[in-house]
N, C-alpha and C positions, 0 to 999 in steps of 0.2 A: 903822212897823214893816214891814220888807221881807218879801215872801212867800218861803217856803222849804218844803221837804218835811218832813213830820212822820212819826211812827210809823204814822199811819193809812194813808198812801200805801204805805209799805213792807209793812205787814201785808196790805193789799189785794192787792198784787202777789204776795206769797208764797202767799196762799190761791189766787189764780187760777193760778199756776204749779203749785201742788201738785195742783189738780184736773186740769190738763192732763197733767202727768206721770203721775199715777195712771191716767188713762184710757189713755195710750199704753203704759204698762208693765204693764197688767193681765194681758194674755195671757202675756208672758214670765215674770212672777212666778208666775202660776198654773201654768205648765208646769214651772218650776224647783222648785216646792214641792208638786207633785202635787195642786194645787187646794185645799190646806189653808188658805192665806192669802187666797184669792180673795175670799171673802166680806168679810174685813176691808178689803181694798183697795176693794171696792165701797162699803163704809160710809165710807171716807175720801173717796172721790170725791163722794158725796152731801153729806157734812158740809162739805167744803171748798167745794163749789159753793154751798150755802146760805149759808155764812159770807161768801163772795165777793159774793153778791147783797146781803146785809145791809150789808157794808162799802161797797157802791156808794153807798148813800144817806148813810151816815155821812161818807164822804170828800168827796163832792161838796157836802155842806151846809156845810162849813167855808169861811169867807171868806178867811182869811189863809194860804192854802196854795197852792203851785204844783200844777198839775193834770196835768202830762205823764205822770208815773208812773201816776196814777190813770186817765188815758185809755188807756194801754197795758193796764192791768189790766182796764179796761172792755171793750176789744176781746176779750181772752182770755175774759172772763166771758160775753160774748155768744156767742162760738163754743162754749164749753163748754155753755152752756144750750141752744143749738141742737142740739148732738150728743145731750145727755141727753134732750131733748124728742123727737128723732127716734127714739131707741131705745126710749123709753117708748111712743110711738105705735106703732112697729113691733112691739113685743112684745105690746101690747094688742090690735092688730087682726089680726095675721097668725099668731098662735100657736094 
């Protein structure tokens, strides 16, 4: 059986992109809605980041699947996790 991409890789990439776009668009969405939706966007960022981390283990544990989409999503997940960790550290230590 040849290796191919499955729903796991695509779902992983979607969650990684959702977390990235939510972080980038948090400020414009908060400004446009007078910060009424800001908390919801923060929840989306956290949930999609956690789902992305969980999908890392699920996607890379399958043997008969191509890994290029998963590697791209992994890079995005590492960047997102680093940004979230920095802001959690920054908020905890300097507030």
